[in-house]
C-alpha positions in Angstrom: -31.8 11.1 -151.5 -30.3 11.9 -154.5 -26.5 13.2 -153.4 -23.3 13.2 -154.7 -21.0 9.8 -154.1 -17.4 10.9 -155.9 -15.4 12.9 -156.0 -15.3 11.7 -159.5 -18.8 13.2 -160.1 -18.2 16.3 -157.9 -16.1 16.7 -160.8 -18.7 16.2 -163.5 -21.5 18.4 -161.1 -19.3 21.4 -161.6 -18.1 20.6 -165.5 -21.8 21.1 -165.7 -22.7 23.7 -163.8 -19.7 25.8 -166.0 -21.6 25.0 -169.3 -25.5 25.7 -167.1 -23.5 29.0 -166.6 -22.8 30.3 -170.1 -26.9 29.7 -171.4 -28.7 30.7 -168.4 -28.9 33.8 -166.9 -31.3 36.5 -165.4 -33.7 36.9 -168.3 -33.8 33.4 -168.1 -37.4 32.1 -167.2 -37.4 29.5 -163.9 -39.1 26.8 -165.5 -36.1 26.9 -168.1 -35.3 23.0 -168.6 -31.8 25.0 -167.9 -32.5 26.2 -165.3 -33.9 24.1 -163.1 -30.6 22.0 -163.4 -28.9 24.8 -162.6 -30.6 24.9 -159.5 -30.5 21.5 -158.7 -27.0 20.9 -159.5 -25.9 24.0 -158.0 -27.5 22.6 -154.9 -25.9 18.9 -154.8 -22.5 20.3 -154.7 -23.3 23.2 -152.0 -24.5 19.8 -150.3 -21.0 17.6 -151.0 -18.7 21.0 -150.5 -20.3 21.5 -147.1 -19.5 17.8 -146.0 -15.8 17.5 -147.7 -15.3 21.1 -148.1 -16.8 22.6 -145.0 -15.2 26.1 -144.3 -14.4 27.0 -140.6 -14.6 29.6 -138.5 -12.3 31.9 -138.6 -9.9 33.1 -135.3 -10.4 36.3 -133.9 -6.2 36.2 -134.9 -7.4 36.2 -138.3 -9.8 38.5 -138.1 -8.1 41.3 -136.7 -5.2 40.8 -138.9 -7.5 40.5 -142.1 -8.9 44.2 -140.6 -6.0 45.4 -139.8 -4.8 45.3 -143.3 -8.0 46.6 -144.2 -7.3 49.8 -142.1 -3.6 49.8 -143.1 -2.8 49.8 -139.6 0.4 48.0 -137.6 0.2 46.5 -134.2 1.2 49.9 -132.6 -1.9 52.4 -133.9 -3.9 49.3 -133.4 -3.1 49.7 -130.4 -3.4 53.4 -129.9 -7.4 52.8 -131.7 -8.2 50.3 -129.3 -6.5 52.2 -126.0 -4.6 48.8 -125.1 -0.9 48.5 -123.8 0.9 47.0 -127.6 2.6 44.0 -126.0 -1.7 43.2 -124.7 -1.8 42.9 -129.2 1.2 41.6 -129.5 -0.3 38.7 -127.3 -3.6 38.8 -129.1 -2.1 38.3 -131.9 0.4 35.8 -131.7 -2.2 33.4 -130.1 -0.6 33.6 -126.7 -4.0 35.7 -125.1 -6.9 36.4 -124.8 -8.7 39.9 -124.6 -10.3 40.3 -121.5 -14.6 40.6 -121.7 -14.1 44.5 -121.8 -11.1 44.5 -124.6 -13.7 42.0 -126.0 -16.5 44.6 -126.4 -14.3 47.4 -127.5 -12.2 45.3 -130.5 -15.8 44.4 -131.4 -17.4 47.5 -131.8 -14.2 49.4 -132.8 -13.2 47.1 -135.1 -17.1 45.9 -136.6 -16.4 42.4 -136.0 -18.7 40.4 -134.8 -19.1 39.0 -131.0 -19.2 35.7 -131.9 -15.9 35.6 -133.4 -14.4 38.2 -130.8 -15.6 35.5 -127.9 -15.0 32.7 -130.2 -17.9 30.5 -130.2 
């Protein structure tokens, strides 16, 4: 199995991908040697990054804070929107408390956050 073995190889592959992106575009045939090389190198880089730079699942706190930012909500307005006590929202946002199942369902549906994120699974 061919794979990227070191950070130096990873950096070289990334540099070559940057070069290929200047040459290959949507109109390039899929059997063009540059297009094939780009696909293969991208796959090798993705495999290396999965091992060496894994992306962790976001926590409920991170997602709630992002959603609050996106919606322009304060803790108080979030509590009002969810029909929850502001102190409970504060506890959830500080990581001191988890929402009940009923609260989790409400958070998921009201804020369009996947249930798995809300439940931490």
